[in-house]
C-alpha positions as CSV (number, residue, x, y, z in Angstrom):
1,M,-8.4,213.1,18.5
2,K,-11.7,214.7,19.3
3,R,-12.9,214.8,22.9
4,N,-16.6,215.6,23.6
5,F,-16.2,216.0,27.3
6,I,-14.9,218.3,30.0
7,V,-12.0,217.3,32.2
8,S,-11.9,218.8,35.7
9,E,-8.6,220.5,36.6
10,H,-8.8,219.2,40.1
11,P,-6.9,216.1,41.3
12,Q,-8.9,213.0,42.3
13,N,-10.1,212.8,45.9
14,T,-9.6,216.5,46.6
15,P,-12.5,218.6,48.0
16,E,-12.8,220.4,44.7
17,W,-12.9,217.1,42.8
18,F,-15.8,215.9,45.1
19,A,-17.6,219.2,44.3
20,D,-17.3,218.6,40.6
21,R,-19.0,215.2,41.1
22,C,-22.0,216.6,43.1
23,G,-25.3,215.4,41.7
24,R,-23.8,213.6,38.7
25,A,-24.2,209.8,38.2
26,T,-20.7,208.3,38.2
27,G,-19.2,205.1,36.7
28,S,-18.3,203.7,40.1
29,K,-22.0,203.6,40.9
30,A,-23.1,202.0,37.6
31,A,-24.0,198.8,39.4
32,A,-26.4,200.7,41.7
33,I,-27.9,202.5,38.8
34,T,-28.8,199.2,37.1
35,A,-29.6,197.2,40.2
36,K,-32.8,195.2,40.0
37,V,-35.1,193.3,42.3
38,K,-38.2,191.2,41.6
39,S,-40.5,194.0,42.6
40,G,-40.1,197.7,43.4
41,E,-36.8,199.5,43.4
42,A,-33.5,198.0,44.6
43,A,-32.3,199.5,47.9
44,T,-28.9,200.4,46.5
45,R,-30.6,202.2,43.5
46,A,-33.0,204.1,45.8
47,D,-30.1,205.1,48.1
48,Y,-28.1,206.5,45.2
49,R,-31.1,208.2,43.7
50,V,-31.7,210.1,47.0
51,Q,-28.0,210.8,47.5
52,L,-27.7,212.5,44.1
53,A,-30.9,214.5,44.7
54,L,-29.6,215.7,48.0
55,E,-26.2,216.6,46.5
56,R,-28.0,218.8,44.0
57,L,-30.0,220.5,46.7
58,L,-27.2,221.0,49.2
59,V,-24.4,221.4,46.6
60,K,-22.0,219.2,48.6
61,P,-21.1,215.5,48.6
62,C,-23.5,213.3,50.5
63,A,-21.8,209.9,50.0
64,D,-20.5,207.9,52.9
65,E,-16.7,207.7,52.9
66,F,-15.5,204.2,52.3
67,S,-12.1,202.6,52.7
68,N,-10.8,199.2,53.4
69,D,-7.7,197.1,52.8
70,D,-8.7,196.4,49.2
71,T,-9.2,200.1,48.4
72,D,-6.0,201.0,50.2
73,R,-4.1,198.4,48.3
74,G,-5.4,199.7,45.0
75,H,-4.3,203.3,45.8
76,E,-0.8,202.1,46.8
77,R,-0.3,199.8,43.8
78,E,-1.9,201.7,41.0
79,P,1.2,203.8,40.1
80,F,3.2,200.6,39.7
81,A,0.5,199.1,37.6
82,R,0.5,202.2,35.4
83,M,4.3,202.0,35.0
84,R,4.3,198.3,34.2
85,Y,1.5,198.8,31.6
86,E,3.4,201.6,29.9
87,I,6.6,199.5,29.7
88,V,4.8,196.5,28.3
89,T,2.6,198.3,25.8
90,G,4.5,201.5,25.0
91,I,1.3,203.4,25.5
92,T,1.3,206.4,27.8
93,V,-1.5,206.6,30.4
94,E,-2.7,210.2,30.7
95,Q,-3.9,210.8,34.3
96,C,-6.9,213.1,34.6
97,G,-9.5,214.4,37.1
98,F,-13.2,214.1,37.0
99,V,-14.7,213.8,33.4
100,Y,-18.2,215.0,32.6
101,R,-20.5,216.1,29.8
102,E,-22.7,219.1,29.7
103,D,-25.7,217.4,28.0
104,I,-26.3,214.8,30.7
105,M,-25.8,214.7,34.5
106,A,-23.2,212.0,34.4
107,G,-19.5,211.8,34.7
108,C,-16.7,209.5,35.6
109,S,-13.1,209.3,37.0
110,P,-11.1,207.1,34.6
111,D,-7.9,205.7,36.0
112,G,-6.4,207.1,32.8
113,L,-7.0,208.2,29.2
114,L,-5.2,206.5,26.3
115,E,-4.4,207.2,22.7
116,D,-3.5,204.3,20.4
117,A,-3.2,204.8,16.7
118,G,-5.3,208.0,16.9
119,R,-8.1,206.3,18.9
120,L,-9.3,207.4,22.3
121,G,-9.2,204.7,24.9
122,L,-9.7,204.3,28.7
123,W,-7.3,202.7,31.2
124,E,-9.2,200.9,34.0
125,A,-6.9,199.3,36.6
126,K,-7.5,197.0,39.5
127,C,-5.0,195.7,42.0
128,P,-7.0,192.9,43.7
129,K,-6.1,190.0,45.9
130,S,-4.1,187.3,44.3
131,K,-7.0,184.8,44.0
132,T,-9.1,187.5,42.2
133,H,-6.2,188.5,39.9
134,F,-5.7,184.8,39.0
135,K,-9.4,184.5,38.2
136,Y,-9.1,187.4,35.8
137,L,-6.2,185.7,34.1
138,L,-8.2,182.6,33.6
139,E,-11.4,184.3,32.4
140,Q,-9.7,186.7,29.9
141,R,-12.5,189.3,29.9
142,V,-13.7,192.4,31.6
143,P,-15.2,190.9,34.8
144,P,-19.0,191.2,34.9
145,T,-18.8,193.2,38.1
146,Y,-17.1,196.0,36.2
147,Q,-18.9,195.8,32.8
148,N,-21.5,198.5,33.5
149,Q,-18.8,200.8,35.0
150,V,-16.9,200.4,31.8
151,L,-20.0,201.0,29.6
152,H,-20.7,204.2,31.7
153,N,-17.2,205.5,31.3
154,M,-17.3,204.8,27.5
155,L,-20.6,206.6,27.2
156,V,-19.3,209.7,29.0
157,T,-16.0,209.9,27.1
158,G,-16.9,208.5,23.7
159,A,-13.9,206.2,24.1
160,E,-13.4,203.6,21.4
161,F,-11.8,201.0,23.6
162,V,-10.9,200.1,27.2
163,D,-7.8,198.4,28.4
164,F,-8.9,196.6,31.5
165,V,-5.8,196.0,33.7
166,S,-5.2,193.9,36.8
167,F,-1.9,194.1,38.6
168,D,-0.5,191.9,41.3
169,P,3.2,192.2,42.2
170,D,2.9,189.2,44.5
171,M,2.4,186.8,41.5
172,P,5.3,185.3,39.5
173,G,6.8,187.7,37.0
174,K,4.8,187.1,33.8
175,L,1.6,186.6,35.7
176,Q,1.7,190.0,37.5
177,L,0.0,192.0,34.7
178,F,-3.3,191.2,33.0
179,I,-4.5,193.4,30.1
180,F,-7.7,192.9,28.2
181,R,-8.8,195.2,25.5
182,W,-12.6,195.7,25.2
183,E,-13.7,197.4,22.0
184,R,-16.7,199.7,22.0
185,D,-20.1,198.0,21.6
186,E,-22.8,200.5,20.6
187,A,-25.7,198.1,21.3
188,L,-24.6,197.5,24.9
189,I,-23.8,201.2,25.4
190,K,-27.3,202.3,24.2
191,E,-28.9,199.7,26.4
192,Y,-27.0,201.1,29.4
193,E,-27.7,204.7,28.4
194,A,-31.5,204.0,28.4
195,E,-31.2,202.8,32.0
196,L,-29.0,205.7,33.0
197,R,-31.4,208.3,31.5
198,Q,-34.4,206.7,33.2
199,F,-32.5,206.8,36.5
200,L,-31.6,210.5,36.1
201,M,-35.2,211.3,35.4
202,E,-36.1,209.8,38.7
203,V,-33.3,211.8,40.4
204,D,-34.8,214.9,38.9
205,A,-38.2,214.0,40.3
206,T,-36.7,213.3,43.7
207,H,-34.8,216.6,43.7
208,K,-38.0,218.5,42.9
209,Q,-39.9,216.6,45.7
210,I,-37.3,217.4,48.3
211,A,-37.0,221.0,47.2
212,A,-40.8,221.4,47.4
213,M,-40.8,220.0,51.0
214,A,-38.1,222.6,51.9
215,A,-40.0,225.5,50.4
């Protein structure tokens, strides 16, 4: 199974892992990259553009640290979601660090890599509140909130599919695990890639502008 990307040897959320990410557009920020307003640039997009430019200049992370009950719940429950998924599907989830390509300033931190019948896939897991988990069960799709993140991660890795997983141990037994497989859609990925490359060009310009000011 061919892999056209580099996997960082550093565990997620370590200082070295954050250093690997510096200046690279990541999947978790795909919504900011594609954010739009009626006129001008969306504030979230502008903030992220400046953040990446500063990271390139300073060679250190410039993102604000963020944690709440939802993120803490996700970190605590993800190992159990992974175990349940592996039991149900028989597919092993390969944990990995930051993943990036050399030909574009972009990377991602997949929750896991998969191999199914010789095909490379991604494992994307969420452990949301029960009402959100139930909504995923009803809709039977990758939630729109995460679609651009999934497209970004598929673009970086070349993955042929994504298994989107939601896990809630508070639900009745057979409703605890939701799995939706999303096959690669080249048209959607190319559409996202065009927006990403335009964004990265603007990051380059902002980096040059800041560097000139500091000279």
